[in-house]
N, C-alpha and C positions, 0 to 999 in steps of 0.2 A: 626742984630743979630736975629731979629724976623724971617727973611727969613731962616736963618740957622736952627733955632729951628723947623720951619715947615718942613724943608727938612729932618731933623732927624726923626721928627715924621712921615713923609710920608714914609720914608725908613723903619722905624721900624714897621709901620703898614703893609707894603707890604714886606713880607719876602721871596722873590724869588719864592716860589710856590704859591699855592692857599690859604695858611694859612695867616690869618690876626691876628696880635697881637693887643690887645686893651690895650692901656695905658691911664691912666688919663692925662689930660693936665697939671696938677700941679705936676706931679711926674717927677723926673729926670730919666733917663733910667733904673733905678733898679726896679725890680718887687719884691714885698714882697709876697712870696708864703708860705703857711703853709705846713710844712712837714707832710705827711700822717703817721698815726700811723700804726705800724706793727700789722697785725691781728694774734691774738693767736688762733690756731685751737683748737676747743673743739670736740674731737671724740664722736661718738654716743655710747651710752651704750646699746649694743645689748644683748639679752638673750642667743644667740648662743655662744657669746664670753665667757659669764659666764659659760655656760655648758662646753665649751671646756677647760676653765681653771680648772674647777673641775675635769674633766676627766683626764687632764694631771697630776694634783696633785695625784689622785688615782693611776694612772699608775706609777708615780715615787715612791709612797709608796710601791706598790707591788714589783717593781724591787728591792728596798732596802731590803725588807723583804726576797725576794728570794736570794739575794746575802748573807745576813746574815745567812740564812738557809744553803746555800751551804758551807759557811765557817765553820759553826758549824758541818756539816757532815764530812768535811775534817779532822777535828781533831779526831783521834781515842780515844775512851773511853776505858781505860784499865779495864778489868774485872778480878776479882780475880779467883783463881782456885776453882773448886767445892770441897766440903768436902769429896767427894768419891775418891779423888786421892791418899789418903794414902794407901788404899788397892786396888790392881788392880782388875778390874771387868772383869770377864770372861763371855762372852755371853752364853746363854743357847743353848745347842745343842740338837736337837731332837734325839730320839733313832734311831739307824740304822735299816732300814727295810730290810727284807730278799728279795732277788731278786725274782721277780715274774716269775712264770712258764708259758710259753706260752701255750695257749689252742689251740686245733685243731679246727679251725673255718671252718664251712661248709657254704660257701657263696651260696646264691640263684643263683648268676650268674654262678657259677661253675656247679651246678646241671643243670641249664638251658642250658649251653654250651654242656654238655654231651647229654642231650635229643635232642638238636638241631643237634649234630653230628650224632646221631642214625637216626634221621628223614632224614637228608641229605643223609645218606648211603642207607636208604630204597628207597628214591626217585631215587638215582643213579641206584640202582639195578633194580627198575621198568623200568626206561628209557632204561637200557641195555637189559632187557627182551623184551620190546616192539621192540627195534631195531633188536634183534635176530629173533623175530617172523616175522618182516617185511622182513628181509633179506632172511629168509627161504621161505616165500611166493614168494618173487621175484625169488629165485632160482628155485622153483617148476614151476612157470609160464614160466620161460625161458626153462626149460626142456620140458614142455608140448608143447611149441611153436616149439622147435626143433624137437620133435617127430612128430608133425603135418606136419611140412615142409618135414621131411623125407618120411612120407606117401604120401604126395602130389607128391613128386618127383618120388616115385615109381609108382604112378598111371599115371603120365604124360609120363612115358617112353613108347614109342609105342611098342605094342606087336602084333605079327602075330595072327590073328584070323582064326579059321578053316573055310573052305568053307561050306556054308549051304547046307544041303542035300535037294534035291527037289524030293525025292522019294514019299513022301506023300504031295500032294499039299494042300494048305490051302483052306478049304471049311467053309464058315461061317455058324454058326448054326442058325436055325430059332428062332425067338423071341417067347417067351412064352406069352408075354403080349398081350392083345387084341388090335385090331386096334382102332384108335381114331375116335370117332363119331363126325362129325362136328355139331355145333349148330349155329343157326342164332342169330345175336345180337339183343338185344331189344333196340329200339330207343324210346324215350318218346316224339316224335313229333306227334301232333294230326293233322289229315287231314280231 
């Protein structure tokens, strides 16, 4: 029996893997283990959670107030008729004005346009006058050129000249001036 008890103890100590169970020699194969207590979590009391809770409460209060205000505005409040409805009120009409008579306006731009038209007309007349003078000068120049060409053509036409008469031969006249007296040049060379 003792050998069987040791065998059980040896097998119970060596449990297949590397784990060894320790049993007391006096105990029978049961192990009296204490059940662990379940841990009750105690959450942290953070300031941010308190602030968040307060803000959430404020937000809920505001939304409730807004909903109540919207409901109150949806219900129309009947207002009684004013005391003036017994007698109809006619609005005041201003007196009718006579139609205005248009004035003859003289604009500065109209006067300036007339002056400018006169100035443009004078400039155009002056330009035309200058053009006429230029064309007249050109016409006179052409006429003079044609006249000169006509004269030159007349001169260039060969004409028969009469034969000179040799009845009186040419005799040169004697000069009245005295003869030239030669002078010797003056050289400044010292000898």
